[in-house]
C-alpha positions as CSV (number, residue, x, y, z in Angstrom):
1,M,0.0,0.0,0.0
2,A,1.4,3.4,-0.9
3,E,1.2,6.0,1.8
4,L,2.2,9.6,2.2
5,D,3.3,10.5,5.7
6,T,2.9,14.1,6.6
7,S,3.9,14.0,10.2
8,G,6.4,16.5,11.5
9,G,8.5,14.0,13.4
10,G,9.1,13.9,17.1
11,K,10.4,16.6,19.4
12,K,13.9,16.1,20.6
13,G,15.2,17.2,23.9
14,G,13.6,17.4,27.3
15,G,10.5,19.6,26.8
16,K,7.0,19.1,28.1
17,V,5.1,16.2,26.9
18,R,2.1,17.3,25.1
19,T,-0.7,15.3,23.6
20,K,0.1,13.7,20.4
21,K,-1.5,15.0,17.3
22,A,-2.9,12.4,15.0
23,N,-0.7,11.7,12.0
24,T,-2.4,12.5,8.7
25,K,-1.8,9.8,6.1
26,V,-3.0,9.8,2.5
27,D,-3.6,6.5,0.9
28,L,-2.2,6.7,-2.7
29,T,-3.2,3.2,-3.7
30,A,-6.3,4.3,-5.6
31,M,-4.3,7.0,-7.5
32,V,-1.7,4.4,-8.5
33,D,-4.4,2.0,-9.6
34,L,-6.0,4.8,-11.7
35,A,-2.7,5.7,-13.3
36,F,-2.1,2.1,-14.4
37,L,-5.7,1.8,-15.7
38,L,-5.3,4.9,-17.7
39,I,-1.9,3.8,-19.1
40,T,-3.3,0.4,-20.0
41,F,-6.4,2.0,-21.6
42,F,-4.4,4.3,-23.8
43,M,-1.9,1.6,-24.8
44,L,-4.7,-0.7,-25.9
45,T,-6.8,1.9,-27.7
46,T,-4.1,3.6,-29.8
47,S,-3.1,2.3,-33.2
48,L,0.5,2.1,-34.1
49,S,1.6,3.3,-37.5
50,K,1.6,0.5,-40.0
51,P,4.6,0.1,-42.3
52,I,3.9,1.4,-45.8
53,A,5.3,-0.6,-48.7
54,M,5.8,0.8,-52.2
55,D,5.4,-1.5,-55.2
56,I,8.5,-2.0,-57.4
57,A,9.0,-4.0,-60.6
58,K,12.1,-5.8,-61.6
59,P,12.6,-7.3,-65.1
60,D,12.1,-11.1,-65.3
61,K,15.2,-13.2,-65.8
62,D,13.2,-15.5,-68.1
63,E,14.4,-14.8,-71.7
64,K,11.5,-16.9,-73.1
65,N,8.9,-14.4,-72.0
66,E,7.2,-13.1,-75.2
67,T,4.9,-10.6,-73.4
68,K,7.4,-7.9,-72.6
69,L,6.1,-4.5,-71.8
70,E,7.0,-1.9,-74.5
71,L,7.6,1.6,-73.1
72,R,7.4,4.7,-75.1
73,A,10.6,6.7,-75.0
74,S,8.5,9.9,-74.6
75,Q,7.1,8.8,-71.3
76,T,10.1,7.0,-69.8
77,M,12.5,8.7,-67.3
78,T,15.6,6.8,-66.4
79,I,17.3,7.7,-63.1
80,L,20.9,6.5,-62.6
81,L,22.0,6.5,-58.9
82,G,25.7,7.3,-58.6
83,K,28.1,7.8,-55.8
84,Q,28.5,11.0,-53.8
85,N,24.6,11.2,-53.4
86,K,24.3,12.3,-57.0
87,V,21.8,11.2,-59.6
88,A,21.8,11.4,-63.4
89,W,18.5,11.3,-65.3
90,Y,17.3,11.4,-68.9
91,M,14.1,11.1,-70.8
92,G,13.9,8.7,-73.7
93,E,16.3,6.1,-74.9
94,A,19.8,5.5,-73.5
95,G,22.6,6.9,-75.6
96,K,20.3,9.3,-77.5
97,E,19.8,11.8,-74.7
98,T,22.5,13.4,-72.5
99,P,21.8,12.8,-68.8
100,T,21.4,15.6,-66.4
101,V,23.4,15.3,-63.1
102,E,21.6,16.6,-60.0
103,G,21.6,16.1,-56.2
104,F,18.7,14.6,-54.3
105,A,17.6,18.1,-53.4
106,D,16.8,18.9,-57.1
107,I,15.5,15.6,-58.4
108,R,11.9,16.1,-57.1
109,A,11.5,19.2,-59.3
110,S,12.8,17.3,-62.3
111,I,10.4,14.4,-61.7
112,L,7.4,16.8,-61.3
113,K,8.4,18.7,-64.5
114,N,8.7,15.5,-66.5
115,K,5.5,14.2,-65.1
116,K,3.7,17.4,-66.2
117,K,5.4,17.3,-69.6
118,V,4.2,13.7,-70.3
119,A,0.7,14.5,-69.0
120,D,0.5,17.5,-71.3
121,F,1.9,15.5,-74.3
122,Y,-0.8,12.8,-73.9
123,N,-3.6,15.1,-73.0
124,N,-3.8,13.8,-69.4
125,D,-4.6,10.3,-70.5
126,P,-4.5,8.2,-67.2
127,K,-3.1,5.2,-69.1
128,K,-0.1,7.1,-70.4
129,T,1.8,8.5,-67.4
130,L,5.4,9.0,-66.6
131,V,7.3,5.7,-66.1
132,I,10.4,5.7,-64.0
133,V,13.3,3.3,-64.5
134,I,15.8,3.3,-61.6
135,K,19.3,2.0,-62.2
136,P,21.4,1.9,-59.1
137,T,25.1,1.6,-59.7
138,A,27.9,0.1,-57.6
139,G,28.6,3.6,-56.1
140,A,25.1,4.1,-54.9
141,T,24.1,3.4,-51.3
142,Y,20.9,1.8,-50.0
143,K,20.0,5.2,-48.5
144,N,20.1,6.7,-52.1
145,F,17.7,4.0,-53.2
146,V,15.3,4.7,-50.3
147,D,15.5,8.5,-50.9
148,I,14.6,8.1,-54.6
149,M,11.7,5.9,-53.7
150,D,10.5,8.5,-51.2
151,E,10.8,11.2,-53.9
152,L,8.7,9.1,-56.3
153,N,6.1,8.6,-53.5
154,I,6.0,12.4,-52.8
155,A,5.7,13.2,-56.5
156,K,2.7,10.7,-56.7
157,I,4.1,8.6,-59.5
158,T,1.3,6.1,-60.2
159,A,3.2,3.6,-62.3
160,A,5.3,1.2,-60.2
161,P,9.0,2.1,-60.8
162,A,11.1,-0.5,-62.6
163,I,14.4,-1.3,-60.9
164,D,17.1,-2.5,-63.2
165,D,20.5,-2.8,-61.6
166,E,21.9,-5.3,-64.1
167,N,21.2,-3.7,-67.5
168,I,23.2,-0.5,-67.3
169,T,24.2,0.3,-70.9
170,D,27.7,1.2,-72.1
171,A,26.6,4.8,-72.9
172,E,25.3,5.2,-69.3
173,K,28.5,3.7,-67.8
174,S,30.8,6.0,-69.9
175,F,28.7,9.1,-68.9
176,L,28.9,8.1,-65.2
177,K,32.6,7.6,-65.5
178,Q,33.1,11.0,-67.1
179,Q,31.1,12.6,-64.3
180,Q,33.0,10.5,-61.7
181,L,29.8,9.0,-60.4
182,L,30.6,5.3,-61.1
């Protein structure tokens, strides 16, 4: 039982003996019980945040697959993740467009600009939206990959991004080496 003793203590020395005053004691058991009930109530009634997963697509390794998805170059944005927290991106086909090198602070604006450009080109057709292909290189970190996925989520890219870390073209590799990102 929890108690709070408020007595002043005994008198020391050789003074007159007076009648003892009754000690006032406050029983804190009920307050402790109430505190634990409230803590239990709020722990059981709150909902913890649930992890949110984002869909990604990787190319199949099966070479016999005849139903490959053809992407239009006009709606495809390829993002190359390099070292030093830098990204290089281009619209269209590899080797035909010169990639733009940016940091993670600027990539969101580029994604939104390209998303709007594709939407305007296809008259806001919901079936023809910006498709992102992410190609992490050996110099990229896991944090870079998570950051780019967060940027796609913030930009509300509806098509699941394609992750291709195995098919980096020679043109992409040579550009990344020139920029010292590989």
